[in-house]
C-alpha atoms as an extended CHARMM CRD file, in Angstrom:
* protein
*
        81  EXT
         1         1  MET       CA            145.2030000000      267.0460000000      169.6750000000  PROA      1               0.0000000000
         2         2  LYS       CA            148.7940000000      268.2270000000      169.3110000000  PROA      2               0.0000000000
         3         3  PRO       CA            151.1380000000      267.2440000000      172.1690000000  PROA      3               0.0000000000
         4         4  SER       CA            152.3270000000      270.1640000000      174.2540000000  PROA      4               0.0000000000
         5         5  ALA       CA            155.8650000000      271.3540000000      173.7150000000  PROA      5               0.0000000000
         6         6  ASP       CA            158.3060000000      271.9390000000      176.5270000000  PROA      6               0.0000000000
         7         7  LYS       CA            158.5070000000      275.5440000000      177.6150000000  PROA      7               0.0000000000
         8         8  SER       CA            161.5450000000      277.3260000000      178.9580000000  PROA      8               0.0000000000
         9         9  MET       CA            161.6170000000      279.5330000000      182.0220000000  PROA      9               0.0000000000
        10        10  THR       CA            164.2270000000      281.8130000000      183.5270000000  PROA      10              0.0000000000
        11        11  VAL       CA            164.4790000000      281.9600000000      187.3010000000  PROA      11              0.0000000000
        12        12  ARG       CA            166.7300000000      283.9840000000      189.5660000000  PROA      12              0.0000000000
        13        13  LEU       CA            167.9970000000      281.9180000000      192.4800000000  PROA      13              0.0000000000
        14        14  PRO       CA            169.4900000000      283.1070000000      195.7450000000  PROA      14              0.0000000000
        15        15  ALA       CA            173.2320000000      282.3830000000      195.7570000000  PROA      15              0.0000000000
        16        16  ASP       CA            172.9520000000      279.7650000000      198.5070000000  PROA      16              0.0000000000
        17        17  LEU       CA            170.2510000000      277.8330000000      196.6290000000  PROA      17              0.0000000000
        18        18  ALA       CA            172.2330000000      277.9990000000      193.3810000000  PROA      18              0.0000000000
        19        19  SER       CA            175.2440000000      276.6010000000      195.2370000000  PROA      19              0.0000000000
        20        20  GLN       CA            173.1690000000      273.7620000000      196.6870000000  PROA      20              0.0000000000
        21        21  LEU       CA            171.7860000000      273.0070000000      193.2320000000  PROA      21              0.0000000000
        22        22  ASP       CA            175.3250000000      272.8580000000      191.8050000000  PROA      22              0.0000000000
        23        23  LYS       CA            176.3970000000      270.4470000000      194.5550000000  PROA      23              0.0000000000
        24        24  LEU       CA            173.3310000000      268.2930000000      193.9270000000  PROA      24              0.0000000000
        25        25  MET       CA            174.1330000000      268.2060000000      190.2080000000  PROA      25              0.0000000000
        26        26  GLU       CA            177.6550000000      267.0160000000      190.9530000000  PROA      26              0.0000000000
        27        27  ALA       CA            176.4840000000      264.3990000000      193.4560000000  PROA      27              0.0000000000
        28        28  THR       CA            173.7150000000      262.9530000000      191.2750000000  PROA      28              0.0000000000
        29        29  GLY       CA            175.0340000000      263.4580000000      187.7630000000  PROA      29              0.0000000000
        30        30  ARG       CA            171.7090000000      265.0270000000      186.8300000000  PROA      30              0.0000000000
        31        31  ASN       CA            171.4570000000      268.3870000000      185.0900000000  PROA      31              0.0000000000
        32        32  LYS       CA            169.8420000000      271.5320000000      186.5110000000  PROA      32              0.0000000000
        33        33  SER       CA            166.7820000000      271.1680000000      184.3410000000  PROA      33              0.0000000000
        34        34  ALA       CA            166.0620000000      267.5920000000      185.4600000000  PROA      34              0.0000000000
        35        35  ILE       CA            166.5130000000      268.4630000000      189.1390000000  PROA      35              0.0000000000
        36        36  THR       CA            164.4110000000      271.6250000000      188.8560000000  PROA      36              0.0000000000
        37        37  VAL       CA            161.5850000000      269.9090000000      186.9690000000  PROA      37              0.0000000000
        38        38  ALA       CA            161.4710000000      267.1040000000      189.5520000000  PROA      38              0.0000000000
        39        39  ALA       CA            161.3890000000      269.6260000000      192.4070000000  PROA      39              0.0000000000
        40        40  LEU       CA            158.6600000000      271.7030000000      190.7650000000  PROA      40              0.0000000000
        41        41  ARG       CA            156.5550000000      268.6110000000      190.0210000000  PROA      41              0.0000000000
        42        42  ASP       CA            156.7250000000      267.5710000000      193.6790000000  PROA      42              0.0000000000
        43        43  TYR       CA            155.9540000000      271.1040000000      194.8940000000  PROA      43              0.0000000000
        44        44  VAL       CA            153.0210000000      271.6220000000      192.5330000000  PROA      44              0.0000000000
        45        45  ALA       CA            151.5650000000      268.1890000000      193.3610000000  PROA      45              0.0000000000
        46        46  ALA       CA            151.7730000000      268.9280000000      197.0990000000  PROA      46              0.0000000000
        47        47  GLU       CA            150.1610000000      272.3510000000      196.6840000000  PROA      47              0.0000000000
        48        48  VAL       CA            147.3540000000      270.9750000000      194.4970000000  PROA      48              0.0000000000
        49        49  TRP       CA            146.6830000000      268.2010000000      197.0430000000  PROA      49              0.0000000000
        50        50  GLN       CA            146.6490000000      270.6790000000      199.9290000000  PROA      50              0.0000000000
        51        51  ILE       CA            144.2740000000      273.0700000000      198.1660000000  PROA      51              0.0000000000
        52        52  GLN       CA            141.9130000000      270.2200000000      197.2490000000  PROA      52              0.0000000000
        53        53  ASP       CA            142.0110000000      268.9060000000      200.8260000000  PROA      53              0.0000000000
        54        54  ILE       CA            141.2310000000      272.3610000000      202.2340000000  PROA      54              0.0000000000
        55        55  LYS       CA            138.3370000000      272.8320000000      199.8020000000  PROA      55              0.0000000000
        56        56  GLN       CA            136.9780000000      269.4030000000      200.7660000000  PROA      56              0.0000000000
        57        57  GLY       CA            137.2140000000      270.3050000000      204.4560000000  PROA      57              0.0000000000
        58        58  ILE       CA            135.4140000000      273.5930000000      203.8980000000  PROA      58              0.0000000000
        59        59  ALA       CA            132.6690000000      271.8220000000      201.9420000000  PROA      59              0.0000000000
        60        60  GLU       CA            132.2590000000      269.2800000000      204.7600000000  PROA      60              0.0000000000
        61        61  ALA       CA            132.0860000000      272.0760000000      207.3170000000  PROA      61              0.0000000000
        62        62  ASP       CA            129.5200000000      273.9310000000      205.1820000000  PROA      62              0.0000000000
        63        63  ARG       CA            127.4100000000      270.7580000000      205.2270000000  PROA      63              0.0000000000
        64        64  GLY       CA            127.7400000000      270.6200000000      209.0150000000  PROA      64              0.0000000000
        65        65  GLU       CA            129.8700000000      267.4770000000      208.9710000000  PROA      65              0.0000000000
        66        66  PHE       CA            131.8180000000      267.8280000000      212.2100000000  PROA      66              0.0000000000
        67        67  ALA       CA            133.0840000000      265.2650000000      214.6650000000  PROA      67              0.0000000000
        68        68  SER       CA            130.9730000000      265.1020000000      217.8110000000  PROA      68              0.0000000000
        69        69  ASP       CA            132.4920000000      265.9490000000      221.1870000000  PROA      69              0.0000000000
        70        70  SER       CA            132.4960000000      262.2590000000      222.1050000000  PROA      70              0.0000000000
        71        71  GLU       CA            134.2900000000      261.3350000000      218.8450000000  PROA      71              0.0000000000
        72        72  VAL       CA            136.9620000000      263.9480000000      219.5320000000  PROA      72              0.0000000000
        73        73  HSD       CA            137.4210000000      262.8050000000      223.1260000000  PROA      73              0.0000000000
        74        74  SER       CA            137.5580000000      259.1750000000      222.0150000000  PROA      74              0.0000000000
        75        75  PHE       CA            140.2230000000      259.9850000000      219.4190000000  PROA      75              0.0000000000
        76        76  PHE       CA            142.4400000000      261.8160000000      221.9010000000  PROA      76              0.0000000000
        77        77  ALA       CA            141.9080000000      259.1270000000      224.5290000000  PROA      77              0.0000000000
        78        78  LYS       CA            143.1270000000      256.5410000000      222.0270000000  PROA      78              0.0000000000
        79        79  TYR       CA            146.0020000000      258.4710000000      220.4110000000  PROA      79              0.0000000000
        80        80  GLY       CA            146.9580000000      260.9660000000      223.1330000000  PROA      80              0.0000000000
        81        81  GLY       CA            147.1050000000      264.6640000000      222.9340000000  PROA      81              0.0000000000
Protein backbone atom coordinates (compact mmCIF):
# COMPACT_ATOMS: atom_id res chain seq x y z
CA UNK A 1 0.00 0.00 0.00
CA UNK A 2 1.37 3.40 -1.01
CA UNK A 3 1.76 5.91 1.85
CA UNK A 4 -0.60 8.85 1.64
CA UNK A 5 0.82 12.15 0.49
CA UNK A 6 0.27 15.40 2.32
CA UNK A 7 -2.54 17.46 0.90
CA UNK A 8 -2.77 21.23 0.84
CA UNK A 9 -5.80 23.26 1.84
CA UNK A 10 -6.67 26.92 1.59
CA UNK A 11 -8.63 28.47 4.43
CA UNK A 12 -9.93 31.98 4.93
CA UNK A 13 -9.45 33.16 8.50
CA UNK A 14 -11.14 36.02 10.30
CA UNK A 15 -8.65 38.86 10.78
CA UNK A 16 -8.56 38.44 14.57
CA UNK A 17 -7.76 34.72 14.31
CA UNK A 18 -5.07 35.36 11.69
CA UNK A 19 -3.52 37.92 14.02
CA UNK A 20 -3.56 35.46 16.93
CA UNK A 21 -1.98 32.82 14.71
CA UNK A 22 0.79 35.25 13.71
CA UNK A 23 1.48 36.05 17.37
CA UNK A 24 1.56 32.35 18.22
CA UNK A 25 4.02 31.73 15.39
CA UNK A 26 6.31 34.44 16.73
CA UNK A 27 6.05 33.19 20.32
CA UNK A 28 6.65 29.51 19.52
CA UNK A 29 8.90 29.65 16.47
CA UNK A 30 6.57 27.21 14.75
CA UNK A 31 5.17 27.83 11.28
CA UNK A 32 1.49 28.29 10.40
CA UNK A 33 1.22 24.83 8.92
CA UNK A 34 2.57 23.09 12.04
CA UNK A 35 0.29 25.08 14.35
CA UNK A 36 -2.76 24.56 12.14
CA UNK A 37 -2.17 20.82 11.73
CA UNK A 38 -1.77 20.40 15.50
CA UNK A 39 -4.97 22.36 16.14
CA UNK A 40 -6.94 20.40 13.54
CA UNK A 41 -5.67 17.07 14.90
CA UNK A 42 -6.84 18.00 18.40
CA UNK A 43 -10.20 19.26 17.12
CA UNK A 44 -10.88 16.22 14.94
CA UNK A 45 -9.87 13.82 17.73
CA UNK A 46 -12.22 15.57 20.18
CA UNK A 47 -15.10 15.53 17.69
CA UNK A 48 -14.57 11.85 16.84
CA UNK A 49 -14.47 10.96 20.56
CA UNK A 50 -17.64 12.96 21.25
CA UNK A 51 -19.55 11.38 18.36
CA UNK A 52 -18.48 7.88 19.43
CA UNK A 53 -19.47 8.61 23.04
CA UNK A 54 -22.89 9.90 21.96
CA UNK A 55 -23.48 6.84 19.76
CA UNK A 56 -22.49 4.57 22.65
CA UNK A 57 -24.91 6.40 24.96
CA UNK A 58 -27.73 6.09 22.45
CA UNK A 59 -27.02 2.37 22.03
CA UNK A 60 -27.08 1.90 25.81
CA UNK A 61 -30.36 3.80 26.04
CA UNK A 62 -31.82 1.71 23.20
CA UNK A 63 -30.92 -1.39 25.22
CA UNK A 64 -32.66 0.11 28.26
CA UNK A 65 -29.44 0.55 30.21
CA UNK A 66 -30.33 3.43 32.52
CA UNK A 67 -29.28 4.23 36.04
CA UNK A 68 -31.98 3.45 38.58
CA UNK A 69 -33.50 6.22 40.68
CA UNK A 70 -31.58 4.97 43.72
CA UNK A 71 -28.28 4.99 41.77
CA UNK A 72 -28.90 8.58 40.68
CA UNK A 73 -29.81 9.69 44.19
CA UNK A 74 -26.78 7.89 45.61
CA UNK A 75 -24.49 9.60 43.10
CA UNK A 76 -25.80 13.07 43.89
CA UNK A 77 -25.73 12.37 47.62
CA UNK A 78 -22.05 11.46 47.30
CA UNK A 79 -20.90 14.15 44.85
CA UNK A 80 -23.45 16.93 45.40
CA UNK A 81 -25.68 18.55 42.92
